[in-house]
C-alpha positions in Angstrom: -20.8 142.5 114.3 -22.2 141.6 111.0 -26.0 141.3 110.6 -27.8 139.0 108.2 -28.2 141.9 105.8 -24.4 142.1 105.5 -24.0 145.5 107.0 -22.1 146.4 110.1 -24.2 147.9 112.9 -23.8 151.6 112.8 -22.7 151.6 109.1 -24.8 153.7 106.7 -26.6 151.7 104.1 -28.5 153.5 101.4 -32.1 152.6 101.1 -32.6 153.3 97.4 -30.8 152.1 94.2 -30.8 152.9 90.5 -32.5 150.4 88.3 -33.5 150.1 84.6 -37.2 149.4 84.7 -40.3 149.4 82.7 -43.9 149.8 83.9 -45.6 148.9 80.7 -44.9 146.7 77.7 -43.6 148.3 74.6 -40.5 149.3 72.7 -37.1 150.4 74.0 -38.6 153.8 74.9 -40.5 152.2 77.9 -37.1 151.6 79.7 -36.4 154.3 82.3 -33.8 154.7 85.0 -35.5 155.2 88.4 -34.6 155.0 92.0 -36.3 152.0 93.7 -35.9 150.4 97.2 -32.9 148.2 97.6 -34.2 144.6 98.0 -33.6 142.5 101.1 -32.6 138.9 100.8 -35.0 136.3 102.1 -34.4 132.8 103.4 -31.8 131.0 101.3 -31.1 134.2 99.3 -28.2 136.6 98.9 -28.0 140.2 97.7 -25.5 141.0 95.0 -23.9 144.3 94.4 -24.1 144.1 90.6 -20.8 144.6 88.8 -22.1 143.8 85.4 -25.3 142.5 83.8 -25.5 141.2 80.2 -28.4 141.6 77.8 -30.1 138.7 75.9 -32.9 138.6 73.4 -35.0 137.3 76.2 -34.9 140.9 77.7 -36.5 142.2 74.5 -39.3 139.6 74.6 -40.1 140.3 78.3 -40.2 144.0 77.6 -42.5 143.5 74.6 -44.8 141.3 76.7 -44.6 137.5 77.1 -47.7 135.4 78.0 -46.5 135.2 81.6 -47.3 137.1 84.8 -44.8 139.9 85.0 -44.4 142.0 88.2 -44.5 145.7 87.4 -42.5 147.8 87.5 -40.1 145.2 86.2 -36.3 144.9 86.3 -34.9 142.7 83.5 -31.5 141.0 83.3 -30.9 137.3 83.6 -27.1 137.3 83.4 -25.4 139.1 86.3 -22.1 139.0 88.3 -20.9 141.0 91.2 -20.1 140.8 94.9 -22.2 139.3 97.7 -23.4 142.3 99.7 -25.8 140.7 102.1 -27.2 137.2 103.1 -30.5 136.1 104.2 -31.3 133.4 106.8 -29.9 130.0 105.8 -27.3 131.5 103.4 -24.8 132.4 106.1 -22.2 130.1 104.6 -21.6 132.6 101.7 -18.9 135.1 102.8 -19.7 138.7 102.2 -17.6 140.2 99.4 -17.3 136.9 97.5 -17.1 137.5 93.7 -19.8 135.5 92.0 -21.7 134.9 88.8 -25.3 133.8 88.9 -26.9 130.8 87.2 -30.1 132.4 85.8 -32.3 129.2 85.9 -34.8 128.9 88.7 -37.2 126.4 90.2 -36.7 123.1 88.4 -35.1 119.7 88.8 -33.6 117.9 85.8 -33.9 114.2 85.3 -31.5 112.7 82.8 -32.8 109.7 80.9 -31.2 107.1 78.7 -30.2 107.9 75.1 -29.4 111.0 73.1 -29.5 113.9 75.6 -32.9 113.0 77.0 -34.1 115.0 80.0 -37.1 116.9 81.3 -37.7 119.4 84.1 -40.3 118.5 86.7 -41.4 121.9 88.0 -42.0 125.0 85.9 -38.9 126.4 84.1 -38.2 129.9 85.3 -35.5 132.5 84.8 -34.1 135.4 86.8 -35.1 138.6 85.1 -38.0 137.0 83.3 -40.2 135.6 86.1 -38.4 137.6 88.8 -36.7 140.9 89.2 -33.3 140.8 87.5 -29.9 142.3 87.4 -30.3 145.6 85.5 -29.8 147.5 88.8 -27.2 148.4 91.4 -28.3 145.4 93.6 -30.2 142.2 93.0 -31.4 139.3 95.2 -30.9 135.7 94.0 -30.9 132.2 95.5 -27.6 131.3 97.1 -27.7 127.9 95.4 -27.4 129.7 92.0 -24.0 131.2 92.8 -20.6 130.3 91.4 -17.5 131.9 92.6 -15.6 134.0 90.0 -11.7 133.8 90.1 -9.9 137.1 90.7 -8.5 137.1 87.1 -11.9 137.0 85.5 -13.8 140.3 85.0 -17.5 140.7 86.0 -18.2 141.7 82.4 -16.9 138.4 81.0 -18.6 136.4 83.7 -21.9 138.0 83.2 -21.7 137.7 79.4 -21.0 134.0 79.4 -23.6 132.2 81.5 -26.8 132.0 79.6 -25.4 131.8 76.1 -22.7 129.2 76.7 -25.0 127.0 78.8 -27.6 127.2 76.0 -25.1 126.3 73.3 -23.4 123.5 75.3 -26.7 121.8 76.1 -28.0 122.1 72.5 -24.8 120.9 70.8 -23.1 118.6 73.3 -25.9 117.2 75.4 -28.8 117.1 73.0 -27.3 116.8 69.5 -24.2 115.0 70.8 -21.9 116.5 68.2 -18.9 114.4 67.4 -15.4 115.2 66.1 -15.4 115.3 62.3 -19.1 116.1 61.9 -20.3 119.2 60.0 -22.3 121.7 62.1 -24.3 124.6 60.8 -25.1 127.5 63.2 -27.6 130.1 62.3 -27.7 133.5 64.0 -24.0 133.2 64.3 -23.4 136.9 65.3 -25.7 136.7 68.4 -24.6 135.8 71.9 -25.7 132.2 71.6 -24.4 132.0 68.1 -20.9 133.2 69.0 -20.9 130.7 71.9 -22.1 127.9 69.7 -19.2 128.5 67.2 -16.7 128.0 69.9 -18.5 124.9 71.5 -18.8 123.2 68.1 -15.2 124.0 67.1 -14.0 122.7 70.5 -15.9 119.4 69.9 -13.8 118.9 66.7 -16.6 119.8 64.3 -16.3 121.6 61.0 -18.3 124.7 61.6 -20.6 126.4 59.0 -22.1 129.7 60.1 -24.8 132.0 58.9 -24.8 135.7 59.6 -25.4 139.0 57.8 -23.0 141.6 56.5 -19.3 141.5 55.5 -18.0 142.6 58.9 -19.9 139.9 60.8 -18.8 137.3 58.2 -15.2 138.4 58.9 -15.7 138.2 62.7 -17.3 134.8 62.6 -14.3 133.4 60.7 -12.0 135.0 63.2 -13.9 133.3 66.0 -13.4 129.8 64.5 -16.1 129.2 61.9 -14.6 127.4 58.9 -17.2 128.5 56.3 -19.4 131.6 56.8 -22.5 132.6 54.7 -23.9 136.1 54.4 -27.7 135.4 54.3 -28.3 138.7 52.7 -26.3 137.6 49.6 -26.9 133.9 49.2 -29.3 131.1 50.0 -27.2 129.3 52.6 -29.0 126.0 52.2 -27.9 125.8 48.5 -24.4 126.9 49.4 -24.2 124.2 52.1 -25.1 121.5 49.5 -22.5 122.8 47.1 -19.8 123.1 49.8 -20.5 119.6 51.2 -20.6 118.0 47.8 -24.4 117.5 48.1 -24.0 115.6 51.4 -25.3 118.3 53.8 -24.5 118.9 57.5 -24.9 116.4 60.3 -26.3 119.0 62.7 -28.0 122.3 62.4 -28.3 124.5 65.6 -30.9 127.2 65.0 -32.0 130.1 67.1 -33.5 132.2 64.3 -36.7 130.2 63.7 -39.4 131.0 61.2 -37.3 132.9 58.6 -34.7 130.2 58.1 -36.5 127.0 59.2 -37.1 125.5 55.8 -33.5 126.2 54.8 -32.2 124.6 58.0 -34.1 121.4 57.1 -32.9 121.5 53.5 -29.2 121.8 54.6 -29.3 118.6 56.7 -27.7 115.4 55.5 -29.7 112.1 55.7 -30.2 111.1 59.4 -29.2 114.7 60.3 -30.2 116.4 63.6 -31.8 119.9 63.9 -31.7 121.3 67.4 -33.6 124.5 68.1 -33.4 126.8 71.1 -34.8 130.1 69.8 -37.2 131.8 67.4 -36.0 135.4 67.1 -37.8 135.8 63.7 -41.0 134.0 64.6 -42.2 130.7 65.9 -44.2 129.2 63.0 -41.7 127.5 60.8 -43.1 125.5 57.8 -42.0 121.9 57.8 -42.0 119.7 54.7 -43.0 116.5 56.5 -42.0 114.2 53.7 -38.4 115.6 53.9 -38.3 114.7 57.5 -39.3 111.0 57.1 -37.7 110.4 53.8 -34.3 111.7 55.1 -34.9 110.2 58.6 -34.2 113.6 60.2 -34.4 114.3 63.9 -35.8 117.6 65.2 -35.2 118.3 68.9 -35.7 121.2 71.3 -33.3 122.6 73.9 -33.3 125.5 76.3 -30.8 126.6 78.8 -29.2 123.7 80.8 -28.7 122.0 84.1 -26.8 123.6 87.0 -24.0 121.1 86.3 -23.8 122.2 82.7 -23.8 125.9 83.8 -20.8 125.2 86.1 -19.0 123.2 83.5 -19.1 125.9 80.8 -18.3 128.6 83.3 -15.2 126.8 84.4 -14.1 126.5 80.7 -14.7 130.3 80.5 -12.7 130.9 83.7 -9.9 128.7 82.2 -9.9 130.6 78.9 -11.1 127.7 76.7 -14.3 129.6 75.9 -14.4 133.3 75.5 -17.6 135.5 75.5 -17.7 138.0 72.7 -18.3 141.5 74.0 -19.8 143.9 71.4 -20.1 146.8 73.8 -20.1 147.7 77.5 -22.5 150.5 78.4 -23.5 152.3 81.6 -26.8 151.3 83.2 -28.1 154.7 82.3 -28.0 153.7 78.7 -30.2 150.6 79.2 -32.8 151.9 76.7 -30.2 152.4 74.1 -28.8 149.0 74.7 -32.3 147.5 74.1 -32.4 149.4 70.8 -29.0 148.3 69.7 -29.8 144.6 70.3 -33.2 145.0 68.7 -31.6 146.5 65.6 -29.5 143.3 65.2 -26.3 145.2 64.7 -24.3 143.4 67.4 -21.7 140.7 67.3 -21.7 139.0 70.7 -23.0 140.6 73.9 -24.1 144.0 75.1 -23.2 144.4 78.8 -24.5 147.0 81.3 -22.4 148.3 84.2 -24.2 150.1 87.1 
């Protein structure tokens, strides 16, 4: 007989698990591997035996200390995939052993309005691993409504690496900016998880893709991924190069996740009536805006973050079908979580760093 917690009566179930946690804010050195109690699923929840959990810049910000209430000790990790190990009351319809990936978004309802990608969320926007305990552990508890079954031919590493970044890129480019075939799209931070996803989403939409990254190796990889023109920001002023390469017309859309350091260049690279969509600020949140440039060129500046459950499922099915492919920089054991934080913080990655328990 199977209980709600997913174990057969009489079977041995360990009470402790390994987790990458921090008990104070700080640098990568605050991450430690400790044994903590295995969580039990509550009403409407399931427990996942984690197969893989992918890192995002969000994990760095949470570790450093965001202006939110963070439960300590804290387990990060918004992107995770694995097998359903136990179910709570009300989640009995989820079979044990099901291979799943988790939509990291929590506690909101989206309302789509009329016009270009209009929407808002009614209740506070929250994420697994930011506002709750996450997936950098052997087990994690998540709402059953956030599950999507993973086909047998798709690895947990690929499933975990895809969710947050492809949903973010899809919503920003397709839903908000409504990129059209034949348009020119500039993507900053092109070597990051969201950037590598955005290159693929924009190219799939039929756009000509201009990408900004740093270093010759990343330039080469961005071209291989599908970017038509790639700029090394360490060598050139990409806004000037864009004007030259577009015959002083500019790009129709800029998708920026870098923020303060490149904000003015992003605005300068836009064509008249261009759209700048932002979903990140990895270099700072206080970009200087030349207001006259905005109204004289009739520019649109819009924000975007994550996406709806429907958008998550849409992009994941494209991943499952092979149309979109997460770029994996390195797969590391959970024990190396602190090193993984350092690698991502150093900005030396192309794509995603993934942890395996």
